[in-house]
N, C-alpha and C positions, 0 to 999 in steps of 0.2 A: 574532561569527559567523552566518552565513547559516542561514535556516530554509527548509527544502523541504518542501511538502506534496504529495503525491501525492494528487490532488482530484479527485471526482466532482460538479460542480455539482448532479446531481439527486437526492443522497443527504443526508439530512438530519444523519446524523451528520457527515459531512465537511464540511456547511456549518456546522455549529456549531463545529466543531474549528477552521475558518478564522476564524470569528468571535472565539473565544475568544483566537485569537495577535494577531489585528487589536486587539484589546481592549487586549491588552498592549504597544500601541504597536510591534508588530513587523509588518512588512509582508515576508512571506514570498515565497518564489517558488513560484509556483503552477503545478504540472506536471498540467495534464487529461490524465491518463493513456489515457483513453478515445480521445483524439484524437491524442496523440502516440505512444501505444504504448511498448512495452518493447524494449530490445535483450537479448540474453543477458547481456551486462556489466551492465545495469544492473539486472538481477534478482538477479544473484551480489551485487553491491555492498550492495542492499538486505537480502538474507538476511546477509551479512556484519554490518552494520550493526546489524540486529536480535540477531543472537546467537541464530537461530532455525533451526529446521528449514524446509525449503521447505514442507512441509505447512502451518504455521502462518501461512502467509499465503494459503493458498488457501479459497475459499467453497464448503465441498463441496454445498451446496444447489443452487447454480448450475452447478457440475459435473455434479451428476447429471441437471439439466434439457437437459443439451445432449449425455447419454449418456456422459460419463466417469466411469470407475470410478477414482478418485484413488489409493486403497489399493494397486492392481496396476501402476502407474507407476512408471517409475524416476524420478531426479531430472530427468534430461534430457529426458523426455518432460515433465514437469509444466512445467519450462520452456519446453519449445516450445509447450504448451498456453496459457502466461501470453502468450506473443508473440502466437499466434493469437486468444487470446480475452482481451484485458487486463479485461475485467470479472471475471475468475475471482478477482482478488485481493482481499483483505480491503481495506478503507478505513475512516478516510483513514490513510495511513503519513507520519510525519512525521520528518524527518531533521534533526540539527542537529549538524556536525561529526562524529566518529565513531560516534554513537549515532544510534539510531531507534527508535519506538515506533509499533505500531498502536494510533491514539487511540479504542479501543472499551473504554469510553464514552469520548466526546469530551473531558470533563474530563481524561482521561489526559495531554493534551496538555501540561498544566500542568509533568508531570514532566521535559520535556525544556527547555522553554524557558524 
């Protein structure tokens, strides 16, 4: 079963999670989401697989830096914010089959692979 990692190569946690996956002899599909971006469908699939509310994948400190008040925004507005600013999501997100996790700490990736 394929493993997908939404990866930010500048993030130490994301790099470590990718290293853990590769150390298990798994070559994941690496999506550098800051370059690739997200579609509305991508975000909805990720949230569904995580089985979490959209707020769980948001980085509140980063949102505040750009003047967003996440608590006052609708789900639709939050999705649009992620599409506009992919850096607003927690990282890394790992998907395998119908499940996904936010690998924070990176060792959490072991729960899914």
